[in-house]
Every structure is written in C-alpha cells, then in structure tokens.
C-alpha positions as CSV (number, residue, x, y, z in Angstrom):
1,M,-1.2,-6.3,18.8
2,T,2.6,-7.1,19.2
3,G,5.4,-6.2,16.9
4,I,5.6,-7.5,13.4
5,R,8.4,-9.2,11.7
6,C,10.8,-7.7,9.1
7,P,10.5,-9.5,5.9
8,Y,14.2,-8.3,5.1
9,C,16.1,-9.1,8.4
10,G,13.6,-10.9,10.3
11,F,13.7,-8.5,13.6
12,E,10.8,-7.3,15.0
13,A,9.5,-3.9,14.0
14,E,8.8,-1.4,16.5
15,L,5.6,0.8,16.8
16,V,6.6,4.3,16.5
17,D,5.0,8.0,15.7
18,S,5.5,8.4,11.8
19,S,7.5,11.8,12.7
20,E,10.5,9.7,13.2
21,V,10.3,8.7,9.4
22,Y,8.9,11.6,7.9
23,H,11.2,14.1,9.2
24,G,9.4,15.5,12.2
25,V,5.9,15.6,10.9
26,S,3.2,13.1,12.3
27,Y,0.7,11.4,10.5
28,G,-0.1,8.6,13.1
29,M,1.6,5.6,14.0
30,V,3.9,3.3,12.2
31,W,5.4,0.1,12.3
32,L,9.4,0.5,11.6
33,C,12.2,-1.7,11.3
34,R,15.2,0.6,11.8
35,P,17.9,-1.6,10.4
36,C,16.1,-2.2,7.4
37,D,14.6,1.5,7.2
38,A,11.7,-0.5,6.2
39,Y,8.2,0.8,7.8
40,V,4.5,0.9,7.1
41,G,1.5,3.0,8.4
42,T,-1.3,1.7,10.6
43,H,-5.0,2.0,10.4
44,K,-6.1,5.3,12.2
45,N,-8.9,3.8,14.5
46,S,-7.1,0.5,15.2
47,Q,-6.4,0.3,18.7
48,R,-4.0,-2.6,17.8
49,H,-2.3,-0.4,15.3
50,A,-3.0,-3.0,12.2
51,P,-0.7,-2.3,9.3
52,L,-1.9,-1.0,6.6
53,G,0.1,-3.5,4.4
54,R,3.6,-5.2,4.6
55,L,6.7,-3.5,5.8
56,A,8.4,-1.6,2.9
57,N,12.1,-0.7,2.4
58,K,13.0,2.3,0.2
59,E,12.9,0.2,-3.3
60,L,9.4,-1.4,-2.4
61,R,8.2,2.7,-1.4
62,V,9.0,3.7,-4.7
63,W,7.3,1.0,-6.5
64,K,4.3,1.2,-4.4
65,M,4.2,5.1,-5.2
66,A,4.4,4.1,-8.9
67,A,2.1,1.6,-9.0
68,H,-0.8,4.1,-6.9
69,A,0.3,6.8,-9.7
70,A,-0.4,4.2,-12.4
71,F,-3.7,2.7,-10.8
72,D,-5.1,5.6,-8.6
73,P,-6.2,7.8,-11.7
74,L,-8.0,4.8,-13.2
75,W,-10.5,4.3,-10.6
76,Q,-10.7,8.0,-9.8
77,A,-11.9,8.6,-13.5
78,K,-14.7,6.3,-12.9
79,I,-16.3,8.5,-10.1
80,E,-16.6,11.2,-12.8
81,R,-17.6,9.1,-15.4
82,D,-20.0,7.0,-13.7
83,G,-21.0,9.0,-10.8
84,C,-20.2,6.4,-8.4
85,T,-18.8,7.0,-4.6
86,K,-15.2,6.7,-4.0
87,S,-15.5,3.7,-2.3
88,E,-17.5,1.9,-5.3
89,A,-15.3,3.0,-7.9
90,R,-12.0,2.0,-5.6
91,Q,-13.6,-1.5,-5.1
92,A,-14.3,-2.1,-8.7
93,G,-10.8,-0.6,-9.8
94,Y,-9.3,-3.2,-7.4
95,G,-11.6,-5.8,-8.7
96,W,-10.5,-4.9,-12.4
97,L,-7.0,-5.1,-11.3
98,A,-7.4,-8.4,-9.5
99,G,-8.7,-10.1,-12.8
100,K,-6.0,-8.6,-14.7
101,L,-3.4,-9.9,-12.1
102,D,-5.0,-13.4,-12.0
103,I,-5.3,-12.9,-8.3
104,D,-8.1,-12.9,-5.8
105,V,-9.7,-9.9,-4.9
106,N,-9.3,-10.1,-1.5
107,Q,-5.5,-10.3,-2.1
108,C,-5.3,-7.4,-4.1
109,H,-4.2,-4.5,-2.7
110,I,-1.1,-2.3,-3.4
111,G,-0.2,-2.1,0.2
112,M,0.4,-6.0,0.6
113,F,2.3,-6.2,-3.0
114,D,6.4,-6.8,-3.4
115,V,8.2,-5.3,-6.1
116,D,7.4,-7.5,-8.8
117,M,3.9,-7.2,-8.4
118,C,4.3,-3.4,-8.2
119,K,6.0,-3.4,-11.4
120,R,3.0,-5.5,-12.9
121,V,0.6,-3.1,-11.7
122,C,2.4,-0.5,-13.5
123,E,2.6,-2.1,-16.8
124,I,-0.9,-3.4,-16.7
125,C,-2.5,0.4,-16.0
126,E,-0.1,2.0,-18.3
127,A,-1.2,-0.3,-21.0
128,V,-5.0,1.1,-20.7
129,R,-4.1,4.8,-20.6
C-alpha cells in the first residue's frame, strides 16, 4: 500500500514505527502526517500496513478515546451478562450503535469517525448508562 493522504493538509502520510509518536515505545507501525501530527495505527498482520481507521489529529484522538470510553463498557458488559464471546459482544454493540446513529453497520467503527460522530457516540452511550 502506498501512503495515505492527510485529510487535514493533503500531504501524504509516512509509514513509521509508532515509537516516533509514543515517546520511544513501539506498538507497531503507524501512518504519520508530520505537519499535522495526525496518525493512525495499522493492522498488525497486514503486509500492506492497512490503517486501523482514519488519520487523527490531536482533537480527533481525544474524541475517539472519549467515544471508546463511553461505548466499550457497554459491549464489554454483554460478555459477562450474556455469556458471549468478545467478538460477538463487540459485533452486537456496533450493530446497536449503527442503529442509534442511523448508519450502515459496515460504516460503524469509531476508528473511522470524525469529531462530530464521536461526540454523538458519547451522547448516545452516556444516555443508556
């Protein structure tokens, strides 16, 4: 896979070791746009280094973390409550969230969301807790 374009500045992101963004600690490879400090991790077993979502600048990273903090406990509770696997619970959680967001389940992944969609996830999930 060739580089991916930064949605903030239009430059091509570089594939670098994540130690460059995580202060010397490596979690694998990331796509990085240096001018914007936007980055995204890659799928671990992808030879083409497929991105895990969209490039995220600092603001989006904050909102993606908030969205995960609001959403993840909901699907994780399903594992204990219903005795299902992590994969089943997560899939069901994203199915529920897609319905609430009125989007196709195949488009429903926090890694792909923008700031506004992450804010909606927080509102929806906090309303059911």
